[in-house]
N, C-alpha and C positions, 0 to 999 in steps of 0.2 A: 458569535462573541464578537469578531471580529469590525463585522457590517452594523454590529449597533456601536461599537467605539468608533468606526470612522463617521458614522450618521453623528456624534455626539459631540466630534470633537470642531465640528461646525458654529457649537453653541455659541461659543466666544464671540463670534463676529457678529451674534444680533444684539439689539439693545437691550438691556435689562430693566425691567419696570421693577415697581416696589409699591407697597402701598401699606401703611403701618397705622395707627392710634394707641396712643398710649397716655397714660395717668399720670402726676407729679403729686404728692403735697409735700410741701415743707410748713417753717415756721421761724420767724423771727423776730428776735426780742417781742414776744408775747405772741404774737400777728401769726396766724395762719393763714396760708396762703395753697389753694389747689385750682390747677388747672387740668382742661385736655387736649392731647395736640393730636389734629389729625395732618396726614402728610403723604403726597405722593411722589416719585420723584423716577427720575428716569438718566438710564448714564447709556455710551454709548462711545465702544472704542475704535476709531478710528484709524490707527496704523498700529499693529504690533504684532513686528515680526514673530515672535514669538507664538501666537495663536498660526499663523502659515504652519511654523517647522510644525508645529502639533498637527496640524490635518495630513500633512505628508508624512509624518509618522505614523500617524492612524492608518492612513493610507496604505503604507505600505506593509503595515501590519495585518491590512484585509490579502491584500498582496501573498503573505507567506501563511495565513489562514488555509485559502485557496488550496496554494500550491499543495501544504500537509495535508489538505481531505483529496487530493488528485494523490499522492504517496500511497493514504490509507487504502482510495482504491485501486490504486494498481497491485499493491500487495493481495488485498483481499482477493482480488481475482485470481492473482495467482495460485493463491495458496485454496481458494474456492475449485480453480481449474484440475491441479495439481492433486487434489481428492476425490474429487469426481473423476479421474481417470486412475485412482488406483482402484476406485469401488470395480470398475470396468474390468482391469485389470486382474483383481481378484475374482471377478466371477469369471471371467476366460478363463482362468485359469485352473478354476473347478471342473471347465468342462475339459481341458486338456487333461488336467490329472484323472479323469475319470475316464478319456478314453486311453490314457495310458491303462491304467486298473484292464481297461477290456481288452488291450494289445498283450499286458503278460499273464494276464487268465485264459485267453486263448494260446500262448504260445506254452502255460505252465500244463495245460488240458491236453496238448499235440506231443509235448515230451511224454509226458506220465502214458499215452498212448503207446509211444512208442519204447516206453522203457519194458511193459507189461508185452510187448511182442518180441521183446528180446533185443530191440535194435537200441538202444539208447545206454549209458553207463547210469549207473546209481546217482555218481554225484551230478550227473545232469541235471536230473530228475528234482534233488533237491533243491539246486541252485536255481533252477528255474520257479518253483514255490517259496522260495527266500524271496524272492525278484517279487512273485506274486505280495506279500507281505509286506515289503516296502511300497509297492503301488497303492496298499489298501492304506498304508501309515501317511502315503506324501497327500491322499485324498483327504482323507481326515484332516491333517493337519491345512490344506487348503480350504478345507470348508469352516476350520477354526478360524482362519485372516480373515474371512468377509462380516463375520461380529465383529472383525478391528475393525476395517478400514470402513463399517457402516457407521462407528459411533466417532469417527475420524470426520467422517463426511457430516453427521450431523452437528457437530462441535461445530465447523468452517460453518454452518446452518443459520448458527444460532440459537441453538434447539433444548432446552434446557431437561426435557426429557429422553427420554434415550426411545427411537422406531428403527424397525426394521426398515432401510430402506432398498430398491434395487433399481439402481442404473439402467437406462436404456440407451445403447446406439453400440457403438462399435469403437474401438481404437484406433480410429482412422486420421490418416497426417492430411492436413490442406497443401496446398501446391506451394511448392518452395519460391519464395517471391525473389524481384530481382536481386541481384548484390548490391549492398547500398553503398552509389560511389562515392557521394558525402555525405560519412556518418557522421560529421560535425553536424549536420541539418537534419536526419533522422534522430541526433538525440537532441535536438532540442527542445523537443515538446516532451522528455521526460520528466517526471515529479521532483525527482531530486538537483535536477539542473535550474526549474521553478524553484525552487526552496532555495539554494543558492543565491539566484538573480533577484528573489524579494529580498534574501542579506542585504543586498550590494544597495536595494531600494532603502532599504530601513540605515544603513550605515547612513547612503547619503541626507536622510532624514533629520537622525542625529548630528552630521555636522551643519546643516543649518540652524537644525536649535543653537547650538553651542554659538553657532555666529550673530544668533540675533541679538544676543545682548548686546554688541556692536552701534545699535541703531535704537535710539530715543523709542520711545513710545509715547501716542498722544491720546485723549480721552478726554469727551465732554459731558455732562451734565447740566441735567436741571430738575429741582426741586422746588414745590408748591405744599406751603403749610395754611393752615387755621388751626387757633389755637381761643379757647374759651373756657366757661365753666360746667356746659353742657358735652355729654358723652360724644356727641358729633355737630361740633362747635358751627356757627357760620359765619363767625364773623373775624376780625382781626388775621387776616388772611397775611403770605408774605412768599416771594419765592425768589431763584434761586440761582443762578446762572454760571456755571464755571466752565474749564477747557484748564485740562491740564496737561503738560509737557514734562516728562520726567527722563532721565538720564544715568541711572545710578553709574558710580567713580569705582568705589570700593564695595567689598561682598558684590560684587556681581562685577560687570561692565567691565572697561578692558582687560584689567588682567587675570579674570575670571574667561572671557572669550577664548583668550591669549593662548591660553594652556588646554583649556575643554577642546576648543579647534585643533590644536595639534593632536591632540587625542582621537578626537573624529576622525579626523584626515589616516591619521596612523590604521587605525579602526577599519574606515574605506579603504584605503590600500590591503590590506587582508582578507577582506571577504571581496574585493573585486581577484585578488589573485586564487583564493576558494574558488568562486565562478568557472576561473580558467582552469582548476585542476578538475571540477566537475567534468564540464564539457570534453574534456582530454580523454578522460575518467570513461563517461560517456559514450563517446564516439566507439573506443578501445572495447568496451563489453559489444556494442554494437555488432562492430564486427566480426567478436568473437564467439559470439551468440549464433549469427548467421552461417558460421561457419561449423560450429557444433550443429548448427540444425539441419544444415546440407550433411552434412557426415550421415549423420540420424538416420535421414532419407534412404541415402545410399544404404545403409548397413541395414535396414528393412526389407527394401527390394531386393538387397543378398541373399536374409534370410529366407526369405518367400521362397524364391528359385531351388536353396536348397532345401526346404520341407519338402517342394514338391516332389524334389531330386528322389529324398530321403524315403518319398511315400510310395513313390515307384516300386523303389529296392529293397521296401519290405515287402512289399504284394507277392511280388516275383519269388524274393529268398522262402518267403512262405510254400510257394508251389513247391519251388524244388527241394525243401527241405521233407516237405511231405513227401517227396519222389524218393527221398533221398541220395538226391545230388549233391546236394551241400548239408556241410558235418554242423553239426550245435552251436561248436566255435564260430564259425562264420556268420550263422545266424543270428550269434548274439550279437557281433558286432553290429549287422547291420542293424537290428532292434535298435539298440544300446544308441545308433547313430540317429534313427528317427526318433528316439522319446529325447536325444538331446535337442534335436533340430525343430521338436514342440513347442520344447520351454525356450529354448533363445529365440523362435520366431514371435511369441506373443509378447516375450522382455525386448524382445529391439521396437517392435511395434509401440511399448509403453515410455521406452527411452526418446524413438523419435515425438511421439505427443508431450512429454516432456521435456524436451529439448525445442517445439513448439511456441509450448509455454512460457518456456525461459526467453524465447527469442520476443513474444509479446509483449513483455517485459520488460524488455532491454530497449524496446521502442517507446514504453509507457503505458499501454494497452489499458485504460479502467474500464470499470464493468459500464 
């Protein structure tokens, strides 16, 4: 629409061509007279500042439309990537919950075996079975979350009908970019900054249009006519050439231009300050997003190392518990630490992917 409006704005600079064919009939003192008139005319605006201001305004509107399209593209990319990462997360969460269920089942069977042999208390056996039930409930909840994530991803993909989707891939994070030494330059390509820049251009066009009333307009026209009693007359032709120089004094002109220009100048000043604020805010968001991304990557690496340690400690504790070298309470502490580490590891990977997504949005990455 903005592109069509921009192209249409040039129409005022083109010559106007008109063809007409008219019929008239009249009666005077009892006598009637009828005639046909065919006319061709051409006119051209030689100088009109308002026409050029209209082109500038349409050009600014096109810039604003493009910036709006880029903004919509960046938002859509952000939402699509988050929905896709959520889909990956819930799928991994089901796998983690299933692994935790296997751990709890193994632990419950081992504790029950030791209880049956008289080497474990009834309370510990009942607790191990309750934890098994909790793991089953967590797995069921994780499986229910898959459908919710599938529907959210279907919505972001624009699908009218729900379908069971499966995301392929891993919650892997890309390389951390270099620190943005010039955050304002990195934020210059952001769509919201482009929108603010387009608003400045539109206000400049409005100021030019307000000042156009201070200039006269000049136009020229040529008309050729033929009249007669036939529908397509061949005689009695005439022509007319005219040039018009106009300058409005009131209801337009200097009085209107003065106040209109002042209002447009103030609006331009406001839009310039809004652009400055948008650039400063964008630079702040770029640096903050980079810092969050770096922190999330570090946390993901730490959690991965802690998970490796928790898995090793749990494997060793199982052997020692089966040999009677460690108590149930200590085994439970180590097992709970591993379960928490399993869940936190996948959560921190999701947080890192989300931080990367936020970073890409902060720099204005589009589809």
